[in-house]
C-alpha distance (Angstrom), angle and dihedral (degrees) to the residues before:
residue distance angle dihedral
M1 . . .
I2 3.66 . .
E3 3.85 130.5 .
L4 3.79 113.4 -128.9
P5 3.84 127.4 -171.9
D6 3.73 117.3 -117.4
A7 3.84 130.7 -153.9
E8 3.80 91.7 -88.4
G9 3.77 94.7 54.8
N10 3.78 96.9 -103.0
L11 3.82 125.8 130.4
I12 3.78 110.7 -125.7
A13 3.83 125.2 -166.9
F14 3.78 113.7 -115.0
E15 3.82 128.5 -177.0
P16 3.83 110.3 -154.9
K17 3.72 123.1 -153.3
K18 3.85 118.9 -96.6
T19 3.87 99.5 -154.4
P20 3.79 119.9 95.1
S21 3.80 119.3 -116.1
P22 3.85 110.9 -79.2
F23 3.80 90.3 -145.5
A24 3.80 101.6 95.8
P25 3.81 125.9 -179.3
G26 3.77 118.7 -95.8
G27 3.74 127.7 36.1
P28 3.74 130.5 133.2
A29 3.77 121.6 -38.9
L30 3.79 117.8 -90.7
R31 3.80 107.6 -100.4
S32 3.75 112.2 173.0
R33 3.78 101.7 42.4
T34 3.86 135.7 27.7
L35 3.76 115.5 -134.1
F36 3.78 117.5 -164.8
S37 3.84 111.2 -173.6
A38 3.78 116.9 -155.9
A39 3.78 101.9 -140.8
H40 3.75 131.0 -144.8
V41 3.84 121.5 -130.2
V42 3.76 126.6 -124.7
A43 3.76 117.5 -126.2
D44 3.85 122.9 -134.3
P45 3.87 101.3 -108.0
T46 3.80 91.8 -152.7
A47 3.83 92.5 60.2
P48 3.82 125.9 78.1
N49 3.75 96.3 -120.7
A50 3.82 86.4 -179.4
Q51 3.75 122.2 -178.5
Y52 3.87 110.2 -75.5
G53 3.81 89.6 0.6
P54 3.81 130.9 112.9
A55 3.77 115.8 -63.7
T56 3.78 126.7 -130.0
L57 3.85 121.2 -169.1
D58 3.77 132.4 -149.9
W59 3.84 92.5 -130.1
D60 3.77 97.3 -171.1
A61 3.87 92.6 53.1
T62 3.80 92.0 42.1
M63 3.82 92.0 53.5
A64 3.82 92.4 43.3
F65 3.76 90.4 58.2
R66 3.76 90.6 54.1
R67 3.83 89.6 51.3
H68 3.79 86.3 53.7
L69 3.81 90.9 54.9
W70 3.78 92.2 47.4
S71 3.78 91.5 47.6
H72 3.81 90.3 63.7
G73 3.77 93.0 50.8
L74 3.81 100.3 -100.9
A75 3.79 126.9 129.4
V76 3.75 119.5 -125.4
T77 3.80 125.4 -131.7
E78 3.67 113.0 -159.1
A79 3.83 139.7 -147.1
Q80 3.79 95.7 13.3
D81 3.76 130.6 133.3
T82 3.81 92.7 -73.8
S83 3.81 89.4 63.1
Q84 3.80 88.8 56.8
R85 3.80 92.2 -102.6
G86 3.76 106.5 -177.7
M87 3.70 90.2 7.5
G88 3.67 102.6 77.3
L89 3.80 99.3 -34.2
D90 3.80 105.6 89.7
W91 3.77 125.5 -174.2
P92 3.87 97.0 -90.0
L93 3.89 89.9 52.9
A94 3.86 91.8 41.1
S95 3.84 88.9 51.7
E96 3.78 90.8 53.3
L97 3.79 91.0 46.6
I98 3.76 93.6 52.5
T99 3.88 90.7 47.2
R100 3.79 92.9 50.0
S101 3.81 93.3 43.6
G102 3.83 90.0 49.8
A103 3.84 89.7 56.3
E104 3.81 91.4 49.0
A105 3.83 92.0 47.7
K106 3.78 90.5 54.3
A107 3.79 91.7 46.4
V108 3.86 94.4 53.8
G109 3.83 100.5 27.3
G110 3.85 92.9 -112.8
R111 3.75 125.6 156.4
L112 3.73 115.4 -115.4
S113 3.81 136.7 -172.0
A114 3.80 125.5 179.4
A115 3.78 131.3 -157.7
I116 3.75 118.9 -122.6
W117 3.78 117.7 -159.7
T118 3.80 138.2 154.1
D119 3.75 99.3 -109.5
Q120 3.81 93.2 127.3
L121 3.83 88.6 74.4
D122 3.74 119.3 94.3
P123 3.83 104.7 -98.2
T124 3.88 92.1 -151.1
A125 3.81 95.1 54.7
A126 3.81 133.6 78.2
H127 3.78 116.2 -112.3
S128 3.80 134.3 -170.8
V129 3.77 126.3 -126.0
A130 3.81 85.7 -105.4
D131 3.82 91.7 55.9
V132 3.82 89.6 52.0
L133 3.75 93.2 50.4
A134 3.78 91.0 49.9
A135 3.76 91.3 49.8
Y136 3.86 90.7 51.1
E137 3.85 89.7 47.0
Q138 3.78 93.2 53.3
Q139 3.82 91.8 53.5
M140 3.83 91.2 42.9
E141 3.82 89.5 56.5
V142 3.83 90.8 55.0
A143 3.78 93.8 46.3
E144 3.84 92.6 46.6
Q145 3.80 91.1 48.9
A146 3.72 88.2 54.4
G147 3.73 91.1 53.8
A148 3.78 94.7 -115.2
E149 3.81 129.7 142.8
I150 3.76 113.0 -115.1
V151 3.81 125.3 -109.4
I152 3.83 110.0 -172.4
L153 3.78 110.1 -149.4
A154 3.79 122.7 -157.3
S155 3.79 112.6 -95.8
R156 3.75 124.1 -137.7
Q157 3.84 87.9 -159.9
L158 3.87 88.4 55.3
A159 3.88 89.2 49.8
A160 3.86 89.7 53.5
A161 3.80 95.5 44.6
A162 3.84 103.5 40.4
T163 3.79 118.0 95.4
G164 3.83 96.7 -168.0
P165 3.80 145.4 -20.9
D166 3.86 92.3 -67.3
D167 3.81 90.5 67.3
Y168 3.84 91.7 54.1
A169 3.74 91.3 45.9
Q170 3.84 92.7 50.9
V171 3.82 92.7 51.5
Y172 3.79 96.7 45.0
R173 3.79 95.7 41.8
H174 3.81 89.8 52.4
L175 3.82 93.3 48.5
I176 3.77 93.5 46.6
K177 3.78 92.1 49.4
Q178 3.81 91.1 49.0
A179 3.80 96.8 50.9
S180 3.70 116.9 99.1
K181 3.87 94.1 -147.4
P182 3.77 132.1 33.7
V183 3.84 110.9 -75.9
V184 3.76 136.0 -141.9
L185 3.88 117.5 -127.2
H186 3.75 123.3 -153.7
W187 3.78 118.2 -131.1
V188 3.78 107.8 -159.3
R189 3.77 138.1 153.0
E190 3.69 134.1 -154.6
M191 3.83 93.2 -94.9
M192 3.75 84.7 79.2
D193 3.77 96.0 41.3
P194 3.85 122.7 9.1
G195 3.80 88.5 -154.8
L196 3.80 89.7 70.9
A197 3.86 94.4 61.8
G198 3.81 109.7 147.9
Y199 3.82 95.2 14.6
W200 3.77 113.2 171.0
G201 3.78 89.5 26.1
S202 3.81 102.6 -70.6
A203 3.78 141.9 76.9
D204 3.80 89.0 -148.9
P205 3.85 108.4 84.7
D206 3.80 95.2 -145.5
T207 3.73 93.4 51.6
A208 3.78 91.3 46.9
L209 3.74 90.5 48.3
E210 3.74 91.2 53.6
N211 3.81 90.7 51.7
F212 3.77 90.2 50.5
L213 3.84 95.2 47.0
V214 3.77 91.2 53.4
V215 3.88 89.6 61.4
V216 3.86 90.9 44.0
A217 3.81 92.1 51.9
E218 3.79 93.3 46.7
N219 3.84 91.3 51.6
S220 3.84 102.7 30.5
D221 3.83 92.9 131.3
K222 3.75 90.8 60.4
I223 3.83 97.6 42.2
D224 3.77 118.5 86.0
G225 3.72 93.1 -174.0
V226 3.81 152.6 -44.9
K227 3.72 120.2 -101.5
V228 3.80 108.4 -145.7
L229 3.69 115.7 -153.7
P230 3.86 116.6 -146.8
Q231 3.77 115.9 -63.0
A232 3.79 134.3 137.7
L233 3.80 108.0 -40.8
D234 3.74 95.1 -124.8
R235 3.80 89.6 54.0
E236 3.83 92.5 57.2
I237 3.79 90.5 47.4
D238 3.79 91.8 49.2
M239 3.77 91.0 45.7
R240 3.80 95.6 53.0
R241 3.88 90.2 52.5
R242 3.78 87.5 58.4
L243 3.75 98.6 51.8
P244 3.82 116.8 106.0
E245 3.77 117.2 -98.6
G246 3.84 109.8 -83.2
V247 3.83 94.7 25.3
K248 3.78 110.8 112.9
C249 3.73 126.5 -139.2
Y250 3.83 107.8 -135.8
T251 3.77 109.6 -165.1
G252 3.75 118.1 -139.7
D253 3.78 93.7 -175.4
D254 3.79 108.5 120.9
M255 3.75 90.9 -169.9
S256 3.74 107.5 44.5
Y257 3.82 97.7 35.0
P258 3.87 98.7 119.1
T259 3.83 93.0 54.9
L260 3.79 93.0 44.5
I261 3.76 96.1 45.0
A262 3.84 92.8 46.0
G263 3.88 88.8 51.9
D264 3.79 131.7 -162.3
G265 3.82 97.1 -84.1
T266 3.74 94.2 -93.0
H267 3.83 103.7 50.7
H268 3.79 133.8 16.6
S269 3.79 140.7 178.2
H270 3.71 128.0 -118.6
A271 3.78 115.9 -151.3
L272 3.86 139.9 -111.3
L273 3.79 98.3 171.6
G274 3.79 143.5 155.0
I275 3.76 94.2 -146.4
L276 3.83 88.6 65.4
D277 3.88 85.5 73.0
P278 3.83 92.8 77.7
L279 3.80 95.8 21.9
A280 3.81 99.9 49.8
P281 3.83 99.0 115.1
L282 3.82 94.5 44.9
A283 3.73 93.4 42.0
A284 3.80 92.2 52.2
A285 3.78 90.6 50.7
A286 3.89 90.1 50.0
V287 3.81 94.0 51.0
R288 3.82 90.0 49.9
K289 3.85 84.6 60.9
L290 3.81 88.2 56.4
D291 3.77 88.4 48.3
D292 3.73 88.5 58.5
G293 3.90 90.5 48.6
D294 3.86 93.9 -107.6
T295 3.79 103.8 131.7
A296 3.85 92.2 163.6
A297 3.84 91.2 56.8
F298 3.78 90.3 46.7
T299 3.83 90.6 51.9
E300 3.78 93.5 44.6
L301 3.81 91.4 53.3
L302 3.83 102.0 38.8
G303 3.83 103.1 27.1
P304 3.88 98.1 73.5
T305 3.83 91.0 52.0
V306 3.83 88.9 77.3
Q307 3.78 88.2 81.8
M308 3.81 88.7 62.8
S309 3.79 92.4 47.0
F310 3.82 91.5 49.4
H311 3.85 87.2 52.0
L312 3.77 97.1 46.4
F313 3.82 93.1 47.1
E314 3.83 95.4 43.3
G315 3.78 117.6 135.6
T316 3.72 139.2 70.1
G317 3.81 133.0 -100.5
M318 3.78 114.0 -12.2
D319 3.87 92.1 -10.4
I320 3.82 88.4 79.7
R321 3.81 88.1 73.5
F322 3.79 89.1 73.4
Y323 3.79 89.3 77.5
K324 3.78 82.6 98.4
T325 3.73 90.1 67.3
G326 3.77 90.7 62.5
F327 3.79 91.3 46.4
T328 3.80 91.7 53.2
F329 3.78 92.4 43.9
L330 3.84 90.9 53.2
A331 3.78 92.0 46.9
W332 3.87 89.2 54.8
L333 3.80 91.8 46.5
S334 3.82 87.8 50.1
G335 3.82 92.9 51.8
H336 3.81 96.5 -112.5
Q337 3.81 89.5 123.7
D338 3.70 134.6 19.1
H339 3.80 102.0 -130.0
F340 3.82 142.6 29.7
R341 3.72 103.5 -123.0
M342 3.86 128.2 122.8
I343 3.79 138.6 -169.3
W344 3.79 110.9 -92.4
S345 3.84 85.8 24.2
E346 3.82 88.6 -91.3
Q347 3.87 88.7 156.8
N348 3.80 83.9 86.4
D349 3.78 95.1 56.5
R350 3.82 101.2 83.1
S351 3.77 122.4 58.6
P352 3.82 125.0 -119.1
A353 3.74 89.2 -111.1
H354 3.87 91.1 55.9
L355 3.83 91.9 47.1
A356 3.78 92.2 45.6
K357 3.83 89.8 55.2
A358 3.89 88.8 48.6
Y359 3.81 87.3 54.1
Q360 3.81 91.2 50.4
L361 3.76 93.4 49.3
A362 3.89 95.3 46.5
D363 3.84 87.2 49.4
A364 3.84 90.1 52.2
F365 3.82 91.3 52.2
D366 3.85 94.3 47.3
L367 3.77 94.4 -117.4
F368 3.82 98.4 142.6
P369 3.82 114.6 93.1
D370 3.82 87.9 -164.7
P371 3.80 111.5 27.8
D372 3.85 92.6 -176.5
L373 3.84 89.0 57.0
A374 3.87 91.7 47.6
E375 3.83 89.8 50.8
Q376 3.84 93.1 46.8
R377 3.80 92.0 49.6
M378 3.82 91.7 44.5
R379 3.83 88.4 55.2
Q380 3.77 89.8 46.0
Y381 3.83 91.9 52.4
L382 3.82 92.8 47.8
A383 3.80 92.0 49.1
D384 3.86 91.4 49.2
A385 3.84 89.7 48.1
G386 3.86 91.0 51.4
V387 3.80 95.0 -114.5
T388 3.71 105.9 143.3
A389 3.82 137.6 151.0
């Protein structure tokens, strides 16, 4: 038994499970759905990694976590928001991360995609459309050399420079044509990032979507899929119906993913998600139920995990970004890294009560390979945080 703090400041007795996770590495390859996990990075615990300061990574632990994801049959998508891209992970560090992950993917036969963006451009300066395209191309070259598939993120600099839909079409057509493998495009609106207002040449989401779908249709043979960032559930369902045959819909909805992945019998979503970072073993087991045609078993296994995702992503505005603190904490409890430290010191940005609840939920979903280690580390964290009976 362990006493855990709750949101009201009370200590509540909790009896963790003693049986290891049943979700072992290995097993058949996933067939019916593609799961890309955006993966967190592991900070070097000997470096300051202070807020807004330079970041230093523990490369061995960072690569070991990616091997963990691949061992369960997931693909890895690199240098995305979950890796603290733009929040401690700048382009030089992201470039090294992509290169190192590419070498690991080749060594173990894992599937890897990498996000290209324009974050090497000065955010305080004005840039032309040509500048934006050149920045994308520079990052594409690094990702291609690493052997990664390309994920094209939406660019704030392009939103500022573009004068209409033709500018977006010009940039995206050029990048798609250049890529050696089919790419994934992000569909995102300003509700996720105010700096993307008017993306795809219109403030009206329906008009912007039409502009986007024209480019998708013209280049469908070079587009693996479209990553749809969270929007109204019915809009993603409608959007995936409209994608050309052979172009996947990758849901980015960390709340409705079980429903979207299960599908409606005619269409379904694949996944490119942050929540797969802590859920990888369970999510792989659930998709194997779908591979066997058992949608009910898939839903029974994956459906309840939404409550953990809601908890880890709780917050408003920029506070939501601290979901990565919960991911890193659970990776530490699970034995995937030997410390709970983060770049920009984000280990301090969730309360003991929040992290205690994350521990309880992960325990309920059988996510700990070694429950005794998880309990020991939970006790260590509470003692270090000054939470005592």
